[in-house]
C-alpha positions as CSV (number, residue, x, y, z in Angstrom):
1,M,16.5,21.2,-1.8
2,P,15.1,20.0,-5.3
3,D,11.5,18.6,-6.1
4,G,11.2,15.1,-5.0
5,A,14.1,14.9,-2.9
6,P,13.1,14.0,0.8
7,A,14.7,14.9,3.6
8,E,15.5,11.5,5.6
9,A,14.3,10.3,9.0
10,A,17.4,8.2,9.8
11,P,18.6,10.2,13.5
12,F,21.1,7.0,14.0
13,G,23.2,5.1,12.5
14,D,23.0,1.0,13.0
15,L,20.2,-0.3,15.4
16,T,21.4,-1.8,18.9
17,L,19.2,-2.2,22.0
18,A,20.0,0.8,23.6
19,H,17.7,2.5,20.5
20,I,14.9,-0.2,21.4
21,E,14.9,0.4,25.0
22,A,14.7,4.6,24.2
23,A,12.4,3.9,21.5
24,R,10.2,2.1,24.4
25,E,10.1,5.2,26.6
26,R,9.2,7.3,23.5
27,I,6.3,5.7,22.4
28,A,4.5,4.9,25.3
29,G,1.3,6.6,25.7
30,V,1.0,6.1,21.4
31,A,1.5,2.7,20.9
32,L,-0.2,-0.1,22.8
33,V,1.9,-2.5,25.1
34,T,0.0,-5.5,23.5
35,P,-1.3,-8.9,24.8
36,L,0.7,-12.1,24.4
37,V,-1.9,-14.8,24.7
38,R,-1.7,-18.7,24.0
39,L,-3.3,-20.3,21.2
40,E,-4.4,-23.8,21.9
41,V,-3.7,-25.7,18.8
42,P,-6.3,-27.8,17.6
43,D,-6.0,-31.4,16.4
44,G,-5.0,-31.7,12.7
45,F,-1.5,-29.7,13.2
46,P,1.1,-32.6,13.7
47,D,4.1,-30.3,13.4
48,A,2.9,-27.0,15.4
49,P,4.9,-26.3,18.8
50,D,4.5,-27.3,21.8
51,E,3.6,-23.8,22.9
52,L,2.3,-21.0,20.3
53,W,2.0,-17.8,21.3
54,L,0.2,-15.1,19.8
55,K,1.5,-11.0,20.4
56,L,-1.2,-9.4,19.1
57,E,0.1,-6.2,17.3
58,N,-3.5,-6.5,15.3
59,L,-5.0,-4.6,18.4
60,Q,-3.0,-1.7,18.0
61,P,-4.8,1.8,17.6
62,I,-4.4,1.5,13.7
63,G,-4.7,-2.2,13.8
64,A,-1.1,-2.7,12.9
65,F,2.6,-2.6,14.6
66,K,3.5,0.5,12.3
67,I,2.2,3.0,15.0
68,R,5.5,2.2,16.7
69,G,7.9,2.6,14.3
70,A,6.0,5.8,12.8
71,A,6.2,7.2,16.5
72,N,9.9,6.6,17.0
73,A,10.9,8.2,13.9
74,L,8.6,11.4,14.0
75,A,9.5,11.8,17.8
76,L,12.7,12.3,16.7
77,A,12.0,14.7,13.7
78,S,12.5,18.5,14.8
79,D,9.5,21.0,13.6
80,A,11.8,22.2,11.2
81,A,12.3,18.7,9.4
82,L,8.7,18.5,9.5
83,S,8.1,21.9,7.9
84,R,7.1,20.7,4.4
85,G,5.1,17.8,5.9
86,V,5.7,13.7,6.0
87,F,5.2,11.3,3.4
88,T,6.4,7.2,3.2
89,C,5.5,4.4,1.2
90,S,3.1,1.9,2.1
91,A,0.8,-0.9,1.5
92,G,-1.5,0.7,3.9
93,N,-0.6,-0.4,7.6
94,M,2.6,2.8,7.5
95,A,0.6,4.8,6.2
96,Q,-1.8,4.6,9.1
97,G,1.0,5.2,11.3
98,V,2.0,7.8,9.9
99,A,-0.8,9.2,9.2
100,Y,-2.2,9.2,13.1
101,V,1.3,10.8,14.6
102,A,1.1,13.7,12.2
103,R,-2.3,13.9,12.9
104,A,-0.8,15.0,16.4
105,R,1.4,17.0,15.7
106,G,-0.8,18.7,13.0
107,V,1.7,17.9,10.0
108,P,0.1,17.2,6.7
109,C,1.0,13.4,5.5
110,T,1.0,12.0,2.1
111,A,1.5,8.1,1.5
112,V,2.4,6.4,-1.7
113,V,0.8,3.2,-2.3
114,P,0.3,0.0,-4.5
115,D,-2.5,0.3,-6.8
116,H,-3.4,-3.1,-5.3
117,A,-3.8,-1.9,-1.4
118,P,-7.1,-3.1,0.0
119,A,-10.0,-0.6,0.1
120,A,-10.0,-0.9,4.4
121,K,-6.1,0.9,4.3
122,L,-7.1,3.5,2.2
123,D,-9.9,4.1,4.1
124,A,-7.7,4.3,6.6
125,I,-5.5,6.3,5.1
126,T,-7.7,9.0,4.5
127,R,-10.3,8.9,8.3
128,L,-6.6,9.7,9.5
129,G,-6.5,13.0,7.9
130,A,-3.7,12.1,5.3
131,Q,-4.0,11.9,1.5
132,Y,-3.0,8.8,-0.4
133,I,-1.4,8.8,-4.1
134,K,-1.8,5.3,-5.9
135,V,0.7,4.0,-8.5
136,P,1.6,1.3,-10.1
137,F,3.9,-1.4,-7.8
138,A,6.8,-0.8,-10.0
139,A,6.5,3.4,-9.3
140,W,5.7,2.6,-5.8
141,W,8.9,-0.4,-5.4
142,E,11.0,2.3,-6.6
143,V,10.1,4.5,-4.1
144,M,11.1,2.2,-1.4
145,I,14.5,2.1,-3.8
146,S,14.7,5.5,-4.2
147,H,13.0,7.1,-1.0
148,R,11.8,9.9,-2.9
149,F,8.9,10.9,-5.4
150,A,8.3,13.5,-7.9
151,G,6.2,16.6,-6.1
152,L,6.9,15.2,-2.6
153,D,10.0,17.1,-0.6
154,G,8.6,16.5,3.0
155,L,10.4,14.0,5.6
156,F,10.6,11.0,4.3
157,V,10.0,8.3,6.6
158,H,11.2,4.4,4.9
159,P,8.8,1.9,5.9
160,V,11.1,-0.6,6.5
161,S,15.2,0.3,6.5
162,D,15.1,3.5,8.5
163,V,16.7,3.0,11.7
164,A,14.5,4.5,14.1
165,V,11.2,2.6,12.7
166,M,13.2,-0.3,13.2
167,A,13.9,0.6,16.7
168,G,10.0,1.4,17.4
169,N,9.2,-1.8,15.8
170,G,11.9,-3.9,18.4
171,T,10.0,-2.8,20.9
172,I,7.9,-6.0,20.8
173,G,11.0,-7.9,21.3
174,L,11.5,-6.2,24.2
175,E,7.4,-6.6,25.6
176,M,7.3,-10.4,24.3
177,V,10.2,-10.9,26.4
178,D,9.2,-9.1,29.9
179,Q,5.6,-11.5,29.2
180,L,7.0,-14.7,28.6
181,G,10.9,-14.9,29.3
182,D,12.6,-17.3,27.9
183,V,11.3,-18.3,24.1
184,D,12.2,-21.1,21.5
185,A,12.0,-19.3,18.3
186,V,9.6,-16.2,17.2
187,V,8.0,-16.0,14.0
188,V,7.6,-12.7,12.2
189,P,5.9,-11.6,9.4
190,Y,8.8,-10.7,6.5
191,G,7.6,-7.8,4.2
192,G,10.4,-5.6,4.0
193,G,12.1,-6.7,7.0
194,G,12.5,-4.4,9.5
195,L,10.0,-5.3,12.1
196,A,11.9,-9.0,11.5
197,C,15.3,-7.3,12.0
198,G,13.8,-4.8,14.8
199,I,12.1,-8.1,16.9
200,A,15.3,-9.8,16.3
201,T,18.0,-7.2,18.1
202,A,16.1,-7.0,21.0
203,V,15.0,-10.7,21.8
204,K,18.6,-12.5,20.5
205,A,19.9,-9.6,22.9
206,R,17.3,-10.5,25.9
207,C,17.6,-14.4,24.7
208,P,20.6,-15.2,22.7
209,T,19.7,-18.8,22.0
210,A,16.1,-17.9,20.5
211,R,15.5,-18.4,17.0
212,V,13.6,-15.5,15.0
213,V,12.3,-16.7,11.4
214,A,10.2,-15.3,8.9
215,S,7.3,-16.0,7.6
216,E,6.2,-15.8,3.4
217,V,3.9,-16.8,1.3
218,D,4.9,-18.6,-1.9
219,T,3.5,-16.0,-4.3
220,S,6.0,-13.8,-3.4
221,A,8.9,-15.0,-1.2
222,A,11.8,-13.1,-1.6
223,F,13.8,-13.6,1.6
224,A,13.7,-17.0,1.1
225,A,15.0,-17.1,-2.4
226,A,17.6,-14.3,-1.3
227,L,18.8,-17.0,1.2
228,A,19.2,-20.3,-1.2
229,A,21.1,-17.7,-3.5
230,S,23.0,-16.3,-1.0
231,E,22.2,-12.4,-2.1
232,P,19.1,-10.5,-3.1
233,T,17.5,-12.0,-6.6
234,D,14.4,-10.7,-8.2
235,V,11.3,-13.3,-7.9
236,T,8.0,-13.5,-9.3
237,Y,5.8,-11.1,-6.9
238,T,1.9,-12.6,-7.5
239,P,-0.6,-9.9,-5.4
240,S,-3.0,-11.6,-3.4
241,F,-5.3,-10.7,-0.1
242,V,-1.8,-11.2,1.8
243,D,-0.9,-7.9,0.8
244,G,0.7,-6.3,3.7
245,I,4.2,-8.6,3.1
246,G,5.8,-9.7,0.3
247,S,7.9,-8.3,-2.8
248,R,9.8,-9.0,-5.8
249,R,13.4,-8.5,-4.0
250,V,15.0,-8.4,-1.0
251,L,16.1,-4.3,-0.3
252,D,19.8,-4.8,-0.6
253,A,19.7,-2.1,2.2
254,M,18.5,-4.8,4.6
255,W,20.2,-7.9,3.4
256,P,23.3,-8.1,5.3
257,R,21.0,-7.4,8.6
258,A,18.4,-9.9,7.7
259,R,21.1,-12.0,6.6
260,T,22.9,-12.2,10.1
261,L,20.1,-11.6,12.6
262,L,17.2,-14.5,10.7
263,D,17.2,-17.8,11.0
264,G,15.2,-19.0,7.9
265,S,12.3,-18.0,6.5
266,G,9.5,-20.7,6.9
267,V,7.0,-20.1,3.4
268,V,3.9,-20.9,3.6
269,S,0.5,-21.4,0.6
270,L,-1.9,-18.9,0.5
271,D,-4.7,-21.5,1.5
272,A,-2.6,-22.4,4.8
273,V,-2.7,-18.8,6.0
274,R,-6.4,-18.9,5.2
275,E,-6.8,-21.3,7.1
276,A,-4.3,-19.5,10.1
277,V,-6.9,-16.9,9.3
278,R,-10.1,-18.9,10.4
279,L,-8.0,-20.4,13.3
280,L,-7.4,-17.0,14.9
281,A,-10.8,-16.2,14.4
282,T,-12.8,-18.9,15.4
283,R,-10.3,-20.2,18.2
284,A,-8.8,-17.0,19.5
285,H,-11.5,-14.6,18.3
286,V,-8.7,-12.4,17.0
287,V,-9.2,-10.8,13.6
288,A,-5.9,-11.2,11.5
289,E,-5.4,-9.5,8.1
290,G,-3.1,-11.9,5.8
291,A,0.4,-11.1,6.5
292,G,-0.4,-11.1,10.5
293,A,-1.8,-14.4,10.2
294,S,1.1,-16.0,8.0
295,S,3.6,-16.2,11.1
296,V,0.6,-18.3,12.6
297,A,0.5,-20.6,9.4
298,A,4.4,-21.2,9.4
299,A,4.1,-22.0,13.3
300,L,1.5,-24.4,12.8
301,A,3.4,-26.4,9.9
302,G,6.6,-26.6,11.7
303,K,8.3,-23.8,10.6
304,A,9.7,-22.6,13.7
305,G,10.4,-25.9,15.2
306,R,9.1,-27.8,18.5
307,G,9.2,-25.5,21.7
308,R,8.0,-22.3,22.8
309,V,7.0,-20.3,19.9
310,V,5.7,-16.7,19.6
311,C,3.8,-15.5,16.5
312,V,3.7,-12.1,15.8
313,V,0.0,-11.2,14.5
314,S,1.5,-8.0,13.0
315,G,-2.0,-6.6,11.6
316,G,-5.6,-7.0,11.7
317,N,-6.5,-4.9,8.7
318,I,-8.2,-7.1,6.1
319,D,-11.4,-6.0,4.0
320,A,-14.7,-7.7,5.6
321,G,-15.6,-8.9,2.2
322,V,-12.3,-11.1,2.2
323,L,-12.9,-12.1,5.9
324,A,-16.3,-13.5,5.3
325,Q,-15.0,-15.3,2.1
326,I,-12.5,-16.8,4.1
327,L,-14.7,-17.7,6.7
328,Q,-17.4,-19.0,4.6
329,T,-14.8,-21.4,2.8
330,H,-13.9,-24.4,4.6
């Protein structure tokens, strides 16, 4: 195998409910079945839904949902496929998920991370026994597209478009329907679309009338731009404390799936996300990173409509200093 041309972790074709149900059995004991709790919305949010529920993926062992997809992808990988180790590209959370599972299998793990990745996530990667290579955002994005990085030739686990990863993500949708029954809408942070599409596949199979809406911030709303243009289009990406979502462009491989499964994008400001972080911390005692709070910000702004709405709090890996600054500023 040529240097930099990794093996692929894609054991089956298109994503189905059967794949997600099998993934749930496969990852049991690694990923938690996370709680679903109701948020009592205070006055001042006239467009908020009638019921707002939180799916708390920040309580996973790595503090984010990514452990689900990583656990499923590596469970499907043979020892031979992992003989040269495993690597991924990630702003931090997927790297932690792959590192966590790779450590349990005794497999070396490397993550290619963008140069704006927060210290809290980089420290966690190291703590889990993995290594990371920090590169400029453009070089990191190239790994996302090409699925390769010079010098790394182990099993590549794509953080977004790997169907095994999406199947693991989709188990969140199965859980929330089991826990709550019918829902009117689900709001899911949109990074590359693997979380939103995985959840939408499960939710719509179990609750066909439910809407699944992406949440994005206005500094990097690539999915909203693609919807407006009816095709992926380049946008200006401005790094911020909302580091777990956003990109310069919707991945071409994800666009057909995302435009079919998702019912729009709720774009919010960074200030709205800060307000959601504060609200979650002070009213629900939930620590959410910017990406995880974006779903709540979108729901509070009415982006998912009325009725019963579930917000996926995708992670809680926020730098302590950033959290302190948000909580002190009001």
